[in-house]
N, C-alpha and C positions, 0 to 999 in steps of 0.2 A: 788337635780336634778329637773329641771323644764321641764314639758312636755306640749306641746301644740298640738291642733288638726290642721287639714289642713287649717283652717281659721286663725290660730294664737291665738285662744282663750285658756286661761290657763285651763288645766285639773286638775293638782295637783302640789303642790310645793315641797312636800317631798316624792318622790317615786324613790328610787335608784334601779338600776338593773332590772327594770320591763319594758317590752315592751307591749304597748297597741295598739290594733286594734279596729277600729270602725266598728261594724257590721250593717251598714246601706246601703249596696249595693242594687242594683235593679236587678230584674229578668225580663225576657221578658214579663211575664204576667202583670207586673206593668207599662208597657210602651205603650203609645198611639202615633199615628202619625196623624198630621193635615196638610192639605193643606189650607193655609189661616185660615179661621175660621171653616172649615168643618172637622169633625172627620171622618177619613177613617177607618171604624170599621172592615174591613176584611183584614187588613195588617197582614201577618204572619211573615215577616222578612224584615229587612232593614239593609244594611251594607254600609259603606263608608270608603274611604281611602284618607287622605290628605297628599300631599308631596310638598316640595319646593326644587328645584334643586340648592341648595347652592354649591358654588365652593370655595375651599381653594385657597388663593393667597399667593405665596411664594416670598420673597425678594431674591435679588441676593445671591446665594450660601448658602441660608438658608436651614437647614435640616427640620425645622418645619415651618408650614405656619404662616404668619404674621397676617392675618385676613381672614374672610369668606365673600365672596361677595354674595349678595342676588341673588336668582334665580327665576325661574318661579314657580308659585303656581298652582297645579292641584288637584282637588277633584273629585274622581270617586267613583261610588257606584251602588247599585241596590236596587230596591224595589219589594217585592214579595207579591202578594195578592192571596187569595183563589178565584178562578174564579167563578163569579156569572153570568155575562152576558157580551156580547160584548160591549166595550166602557164604562165599569163601572167606570174606573178611570178618564174618560174624563169629567164627570159632575162636580166634584169638581174643576178640572182644568178650566173648562168653567167659573165657578163662580169667581174664583180668577182673571182670565184674564179680564172678563167683568167688575169687580169692579175696576181693575187697569186702564182699558181704560177709565172708566167714572170718574176717579180721586177720587174714594171712598176708604175708608179704606179696606185693604185686609188681614192684618196679625196682630195677637196679638203682643203686644210689651210691654216692661217694661215701667212703668211710671217713671217720674222724678220729683223731688221736685223743689222748687224755685231756688235752687242753682245748679241745673243740675245733682244732684246725683241720682243714681238709687234707686227707692223705692221698698219695699218688694212686693207690689201687682203687678197685671198686668192690663194694660189699653188698651181699644179698640178704643181710640180716642174720647171718649165722657165723659162728667162729671159723668154720672151715669152708665157707662158700665164697665164691668170687663172681664178678661180673662175667668173666671169661667162661666159668663153669655154666652159668645160665645160658650164655650164647651157644655153647657147645651142645647142651641138651636141646635147645630149640632147633639147632641145625639138624640134629639126628631125628627129632620128631617132626620136623618141618612145621606146617601150620595146621593141617587138617587132622582131626581126631578120629573121625569115622569116614574114611574114603576107601576107594577100591585098592589102592596100593597097600594099605595096612591090612585089609582083609586077605589079600594075596600073601602077605608076609605071615599072617597067622596060619594060612593054609600050608605054606612051605614048612613051617616049624611044627605043624600038627598041634597047634594050640586049640584049634577049633576043627574037629573032625567033620562036622556038618559043613563048614565053609569049604573044606578041602573037597568033599564029595560034590558039593554044589558047583564049584568051579570046573571040575572035571566034566560033569554032566552038561553044564552050560556050554563049554567049549566044543562038545560033541554034537550039539544041536544043529540041524540044518538052518539055513538062513531065515526061512519063514517062521520057524518056531522061536529062533533067537529074537526075532523082531517082536514076537508076542511077549516074551519075557522082558525085553527092553521097555515096551509100552507099560508093563506092570510096574517096573521100577520108576518110570517117569510119573505115573499116577501117584505113587507114594511120595515122590520128591515134590511134585507140584501139588502141594497141600491144598485141599479144598477144591479140587477140580471137578468133583461130583456135585452138580448143581442141585441134586435132590437132598443133599445133606446140609440143611440150613444152619444147624448148630456149628458144624465145622467151618462153614463159610463165614459165619459171624465172627469167628476168632480172627479172621484176616483183617477185620476192620476195627480191631480193638485199639486202644490208645497207647501212649508211650509206657514203657516198662518202668516200674519203681526202682529207685537206686539200690535197695537192699533185697533184690530178688535173686534166688538161686535159679539160674536159667538151665532148663533141660532141653533135650533134643526137640520135643514138640513145640517149645517156645520159639526156637529158631525157625521151625517149619512155618509157624503162623505169624512170625515177625521178621520178614525178609528185608525190611527197610532199616538201614543203619541209623536213621534219624530217630528211631523209636527207642534206642538203647541209651542207658545212662552214660555219663562222661567216662573217658579213659585217659591214660597218659601215653604219649608217643615219644620214644627216644630216637634221635637221629644220630648215628654214630659215624664219624668221619675217620677213615684210616683203619689200620689194623689194630683192633682192640685186644687181640689174643696175645700180642707181644708188648709187654709194658715199656720196652725200650723204643718201640716204633712210634712214629709221629701219629697221634690220634687226638681227637677231641669230641665232645658230646654236646648236643643241644637237646633240651627237653621241653616238650609242649605239654603244659599242665591243663587238666580238665578239658580235654578235647571233646566237644559235642558235635557230632555229624548233623548237618542240616539238610543234606540232600545227596542224591547220587544220579549219575547220568551215564549213558553208554551210546557210542556211535558205532553202527554196524555198516560196513561197506564191502562191496564185492572187490576184494583185492587179496593179495597174499600177506598183508600186514596183520599182526595180532589185533584182536578186539580188545579195546581198553575200557575199563570202567572207572569213572572218576567220582570221588566222594568229596563234597565240599564240607568244610567244618569251621567252627569258631572255637577258640581256646581262651582260657582265662589269663595265661601268662606264658612267657618264654624264659627259661633259666638255662 
């Protein structure tokens, strides 16, 4: 009796009456989600469902169908993150869209040899780059481009003297003064909170963003809904991608368009989750 694994590799040649299973499945803790080359490190769940509406075609007076006609393909799913701040998911989306609009590389991809066959490694579009390199850079930079942690890092390294003085002064403020400063920050983040500024508030009700738009900080402040943004690609990486010899595999969701987002807030010690529903063009 000859037994082969799912790739067709020979496991044993003389093994009669024995069933063999490979114990190399993945758990949720071994899976990472990437938007382009950015590792979204606070994803807690992702699910998707792909369907094709195939139709059986029957010949005249046939009891059984003769063939199956191709149908429409639909991919629907959702992405859930542990809520950290408003617009958190928009920053990696901004990077992907900006790179795409500028004609730059946006997504890790399999490399190919001279004959066009897929190679084992991953390539980021340059002779010295790898998928592992992109993941390592994303891990260091995390997801947010302009957040408090980065500002504190600038302060510690004296890259921004004003930021350093500001944080020292802010830490020395009494509680009531600190609250005043916090309210000022909230007013800046909650774009359009001033009801007297009609022009600013009108931006909040603008339509979807065009595909080839370079998105700036003000755009994100006035477009906090993920469904307003152009499509992106999502990579789901199973296993340890940093070691070529380790068991790992990849799924890619092409042209993901977010269709909505929801959040459930409850009085408990559990994290607050934000769920983004989406549709995609295909799965590869």
